[in-house]
C-alpha positions in Angstrom: -27.9 -1.0 -27.7 -28.1 -2.5 -24.0 -24.9 -3.1 -21.9 -23.9 -6.9 -22.5 -25.1 -8.5 -19.1 -21.9 -9.9 -18.3 -19.9 -6.6 -18.8 -22.7 -5.1 -16.7 -22.2 -7.5 -13.9 -18.4 -6.8 -13.8 -18.8 -2.9 -13.8 -21.4 -3.3 -11.0 -18.9 -5.4 -9.0 -16.1 -3.0 -9.9 -18.2 0.1 -8.6 -19.2 -1.5 -5.4 -15.5 -2.5 -4.8 -14.0 0.8 -5.5 -16.5 3.0 -4.0 -14.7 2.0 -0.8 -17.7 3.1 1.3 -17.9 0.8 4.6 -20.9 2.7 5.8 -19.3 4.3 8.5 -16.5 6.4 6.7 -17.8 10.1 6.0 -16.1 13.2 4.6 -17.0 16.7 5.4 -20.0 17.9 3.1 -19.7 21.5 1.3 -20.8 24.2 4.0 -20.7 23.7 7.7 -20.3 20.2 9.3 -20.3 19.6 13.2 -18.5 16.7 14.9 -17.7 15.5 18.1 -14.2 14.1 18.3 -13.9 10.6 20.0 -10.7 10.1 22.0 -10.6 6.7 23.8 -7.9 5.7 26.2 -6.3 2.5 26.0 -8.4 1.4 28.8 -11.6 2.2 26.6 -10.5 0.6 23.5 -7.8 -2.2 22.8 -6.9 -0.7 19.5 -5.8 2.7 20.7 -1.9 2.9 20.8 0.0 3.3 24.2 0.9 6.8 23.4 -2.7 7.6 23.5 -3.0 8.0 19.4 -6.5 7.7 18.8 -6.3 8.6 15.1 -4.8 6.7 12.2 -2.6 7.7 9.1 -4.1 6.2 6.0 -2.1 5.8 2.5 -3.6 4.5 -0.5 -2.3 4.1 -4.0 -4.9 4.5 -6.9 -3.6 3.0 -10.1 -5.4 4.5 -13.2 -4.8 4.3 -17.0 -5.3 7.9 -16.7 -5.9 10.6 -14.3 -9.7 10.9 -14.4 -10.2 7.1 -15.5 -11.5 4.5 -12.9 -9.2 2.8 -10.8 -7.5 -0.4 -12.1 -6.1 -1.3 -8.8 -6.5 0.4 -5.1 -4.0 -0.8 -2.7 -2.7 0.6 0.7 0.6 1.9 1.2 2.9 -0.3 3.3 5.2 2.5 4.1 2.6 5.0 5.5 0.3 2.3 7.1 2.7 -0.4 8.4 5.8 1.4 8.5 7.3 -1.3 6.2 8.9 -1.2 2.8 6.4 -0.4 0.1 6.6 -2.3 -3.2 4.2 -0.2 -4.7 6.1 3.0 -3.9 9.4 1.4 -5.5 7.5 0.4 -8.5 6.0 3.9 -9.1 9.3 5.7 -8.6 10.9 3.0 -11.3 7.8 4.0 -13.6 8.4 7.7 -13.2 12.2 7.4 -13.8 11.3 5.7 -17.1 8.7 8.4 -18.4 9.6 9.3 -21.9 7.5 12.6 -21.6 5.8 15.2 -19.0 2.3 13.5 -19.7 3.2 10.0 -18.7 5.3 11.2 -15.8 2.3 13.3 -14.4 0.2 9.9 -14.6 2.7 8.2 -13.0 3.1 10.7 -10.3 -0.6 10.4 -9.4 -0.3 6.9 -8.4 1.7 8.1 -5.4 0.5 7.8 -1.8 -2.8 9.6 -1.2 -2.7 10.5 2.4 -5.7 11.0 4.7 -6.2 10.9 8.5 -9.2 8.7 9.9 -10.7 9.5 13.5 -13.8 8.3 15.2 -16.7 11.0 15.4 -20.3 11.7 16.2 -21.8 13.4 13.3 -24.0 16.3 14.9 -24.4 18.3 11.6 -27.6 19.7 10.8 -29.7 16.9 9.0 -27.5 14.1 10.2 -29.7 11.0 10.1 -27.8 9.2 12.9 -26.1 11.7 15.4 -25.7 8.9 17.9 -23.8 6.5 15.8 -20.2 6.4 15.8 -18.7 6.9 12.6 -15.3 7.3 10.9 -14.3 10.8 9.6 -12.0 11.0 6.9 -9.8 14.3 6.6 -7.0 15.5 4.9 -3.7 15.9 6.4 -4.0 19.6 6.4 -7.5 19.6 7.8 -6.4 17.3 10.5 -3.5 19.8 11.6 -6.0 22.5 11.9 -8.2 20.2 14.2 -5.2 19.5 16.4 -4.1 23.1 16.5 -7.6 24.0 18.0 -7.2 21.1 20.5 -3.9 22.5 21.4 -4.8 26.1 21.8 -7.8 25.4 24.2 -5.6 22.8 26.2 -3.0 25.6 26.6 -5.8 27.5 28.3 -6.8 24.8 30.5 -9.8 23.4 28.6 -9.8 19.7 27.2 -12.6 19.8 24.4 -11.9 16.1 24.1 -13.4 15.5 27.3 -16.5 13.1 27.2 -18.7 15.2 29.6 -17.6 18.7 29.1 -15.7 18.8 25.7 -17.0 20.7 22.7 -18.2 19.8 19.1 -16.1 21.1 16.3 -17.3 22.9 13.1 -15.6 21.9 10.0 -16.1 24.4 6.9 -15.7 23.1 3.4 -15.7 25.7 0.6 -14.6 25.4 -3.0 -14.2 22.3 -5.2 -11.4 20.0 -6.6 -8.1 21.4 -6.3 -9.6 24.5 -4.8 -11.3 23.0 -1.8 -10.6 24.5 1.6 -11.5 23.5 5.0 -11.7 25.8 8.1 -11.9 24.3 11.8 -13.5 26.1 14.8 -15.1 25.1 17.9 -18.9 24.9 17.1 -21.2 27.6 18.7 -23.8 26.8 21.3 -23.8 23.9 23.7 -22.3 20.7 22.9 -23.9 17.4 24.5 -21.9 15.1 26.5 -20.6 11.6 25.0 -22.4 8.6 26.3 -20.2 5.9 27.8 -21.8 3.4 25.4 -20.5 5.4 22.4 -17.0 5.9 23.3 -16.8 1.9 23.8 -18.5 1.8 20.2 -15.5 3.6 18.7 -14.3 1.4 15.4 -10.6 0.0 15.3 -9.1 2.4 12.6 -6.1 0.2 12.0 -8.3 -3.0 11.6 -10.6 -1.0 9.2 -7.4 0.2 6.9 -6.2 -3.3 6.6 -9.7 -4.7 5.7 -10.4 -1.7 3.1 -7.3 -1.4 1.5 -5.0 -4.5 2.1 -7.0 -7.1 0.2 -4.2 -8.8 -1.8 -4.5 -6.6 -4.9 -0.7 -6.0 -4.8 0.3 -8.1 -7.8 -2.7 -6.6 -9.7 -1.3 -3.0 -8.9 2.3 -4.2 -10.1 0.9 -5.8 -13.1 -1.2 -2.4 -14.0 1.9 -0.5 -13.6 4.3 -2.5 -15.7 1.6 -2.7 -18.4 1.2 1.0 -18.4 4.5 2.0 -18.0 6.4 -0.5 -20.1 8.7 -1.2 -17.1 9.3 -4.9 -16.0 8.4 -5.3 -12.4 9.8 -7.9 -10.2 7.5 -10.5 -8.8 5.9 -10.7 -5.3 7.5 -14.1 -4.1 5.9 -16.4 -1.4 7.4 -16.8 1.8 5.7 -18.9 4.6 2.4 -18.7 2.6 2.6 -14.8 2.8 3.1 -12.7 -0.3 6.5 -10.7 0.0 8.1 -8.6 -2.2 11.6 -9.3 -3.7 14.6 -7.0 -2.6 14.3 -5.1 -6.0 10.9 -4.0 -4.8 11.8 -3.0 -1.2 14.9 -1.4 -1.9 14.8 2.4 -2.2 17.6 2.2 -4.8 16.3 -0.7 -6.6 16.4 -1.0 -10.4 14.8 -3.6 -12.6 18.0 -4.0 -14.6 20.2 -4.5 -11.8 17.8 -7.1 -10.3 17.9 -8.9 -13.4 21.5 -9.1 -14.0 21.6 -10.2 -10.2 19.3 -13.1 -11.0 21.2 -14.1 -13.9 24.7 -14.0 -12.1 23.0 -16.2 -9.4 21.8 -18.6 -11.7 25.3 -18.7 -13.2 27.1 -19.3 -9.9 24.6 -22.1 -9.1 25.3 -23.9 -12.3 29.2 -23.6 -11.9 28.7 -25.2 -8.5 26.9 -27.9 -10.0 29.6 -28.5 -12.5 32.2 -28.8 -10.1 30.2 -31.6 -8.0 29.9 -33.3 -11.1 33.7 -33.4 -11.8 34.4 -34.7 -8.5 37.1 -37.4 -8.7 34.8 -40.3 -7.9 35.6 -43.0 -10.7 31.7 -43.5 -11.2 31.1 -40.1 -12.2 34.1 -40.1 -14.4 33.3 -42.9 -16.3 29.5 -41.5 -16.7 31.3 -38.4 -18.1 33.0 -40.4 -20.7 30.1 -42.0 -21.8 28.3 -38.9 -22.4 31.0 -37.1 -24.3 30.1 -37.3 -28.2 33.2 -38.6 -30.4 34.8 -35.5 -31.7 35.3 -35.3 -35.6 39.1 -35.2 -35.5 41.7 -37.3 -33.8 43.8 -34.6 -32.2 40.9 -33.4 -30.5 40.1 -36.9 -29.3 43.8 -37.3 -27.9 43.3 -34.1 -26.0 40.1 -35.1 -24.3 41.8 -38.4 -23.2 44.6 -36.6 -21.7 42.1 -34.1 -19.8 40.0 -37.0 -18.4 43.3 -38.9 -17.6 44.4 -36.1 -15.8 41.0 -35.8 -13.9 41.3 -39.6 -12.8 44.8 -39.1 -11.2 43.6 -36.1 -9.1 
């Protein structure tokens, strides 16, 4: 039986959305890949930080119903990317704390931030179809640490392998698969061609790329999925000045849903008490209104007691 056309369209859209391929973000392929790291200065690229950091840390939450399933929501980690409290991280911590078995706990832990590092490169690998086009290389933090180590080692010997004219390509070797994948980093053998001025000017704004790819407003969807799968009620995202912002229960590291609910109920009770006090102010009009709205009691003693209370209020 053929797939329902409507369902086929839905799956197609989801495949395109969650493939997260922007056409210029690549990863090292199995075997040896050759790249030229592009390190523009702030004068050459406005997006480069004043401290000369030319790479960007990327953190993403992949929310799935099971570890090997398709993602229900893919959202960036505010803590990693924007150095701000992350409601998704807090929600995941709450889910982990509520796990009733190891299998559930393992699933919830798989939602934690997946860290990668993005950097502009020229892909000079054998068989590369566009060696002159600037692309974004995505590496594991460990692999990027190895890249930095090679750069530092050569720098200590007086050689700048990031130099546009006289720098060197790097060879990244990928072996193994899955959890057993390993990467090694070395200076590529042979001559390395210089970087053209137009290429360094064509580097991608890595921070804007991350915002565009992983901060698409799917935070409510991610929180809803976490709540549905884990069975833990999640505080909602509130709106402030037109922007979606998390409630304090989601941004506090020690937040708990139970505490949040208790605090909200207490706040509502306090608000109601303030309203009652205002209505019982000694203004005569309000006192008369109060008398009119009081239902006649069933017994005379109670009625007399109520009259005494109202008389006292009028004399205040």
